[in-house]
N, C-alpha and C positions, 0 to 999 in steps of 0.2 A: 627657911631658905631652901632646904632640900626639896620640900614638897612643891614649892614654887617652880623650881627647875623641872621637876617631873611633870607638872601640869603643862608647862610651856612645851615640853617635848611631845607629850601626847597630843596636844592641840595642833602642833605643827605637823605631826604625822597624819592626823585626821584631815587636815587641810590639804596636804599633798595627795592623799588618796581620793578625796572628793574632787580635787582638780583633775586628777587622772580620769575619773569617771565622767566628769563634765566635758573634757576635751576629746575623749575617745570617739564620739560621733564625727568630730571635725577631721580627725586623722583617718579613720576608717568608717565612712558612712555606710549605713545599711543599704543593701541592694534593693532597688525598687523593681516590682514585677507587675506587668500589665494584667496577668492572669493569676488569680489566687490558686493556691494548691488544693483548695476544697473540691474543685471540679477539674482536676488535672486528667481525669480518666475520660473526659469528653473530647471528642474530635469535632470541630466545627468546620463545616464546609465553607470555603472562602466567599462564595457568591450565593445569590438567591437562585432558586429553581422552582419549577412548578411542583407543588406537593399534591399528591392524590391519595386519599384514604383507600385502603385495600378494598372496602366495600363499594367504592366508586361514588359515594354520595357527595364528596367534597373535593374540589380542585381549586387551589389557591396558590399564590406566590408566597414563598417563605424560605427559611433557613433550615438546613439539615444538620442534626446533631447525632453523632454515633457514640454510644456508650461502649468504650473499649474493654470494659470488664466482662460484658455478656453479649455484645454484638447487637443490642437493641438499637433501632434507628427511629429517631423522633424528628418530627417536623414542627417548627414554630411559624405559624402564618404571620407574614408581615403586611399582607394585602397590597403590596407594591414591590417594585424592584429595589427599594431602599433596604439596607441591611438591618433595619430596626422596624418595629411595628408602626404603621402610619394609618390613621383614620381621619380623613379630611372633613368628615361630617360632624365630628365632635370636638369641642375645644380642649378637653383633657386628654393626656397621653393614653393610648390604649395599652392593655396588658395582654400579651399573647400567651395562650395556653397550648401546651404541647399536644400533638396527636401522634399516636403510634403508627408507624409506617411499615415496619417489618423487622427482620432480624438477619444478621450475618452469622453463619455457623462457623465460628473461628476454630472449633475443634477439628474440622475437616482439612485444615491447612497443613497438617503434618505429612 
């Protein structure tokens, strides 16, 4: 009789704690973020602009990304004014590779 009461109490406590774990996301849902924290050091220019390689060989439309850790400026060609890569000549979505555009010397800001 005594072990039966002990077993029921332990199972009841386990059920209560499992219920708390299951209901916690309903009471306090996890915050959603549009940008992952993996690349929080990147600043993305809001619009597209004309990207020009420093050697002058390439000039295309694209997005500018600034690495806030070291000041490096990268351009990702989109080939149009759309904010994502577009290539109307191919049926599959294009993948844009970065091109190095230059560097901001953040150490001179002091």
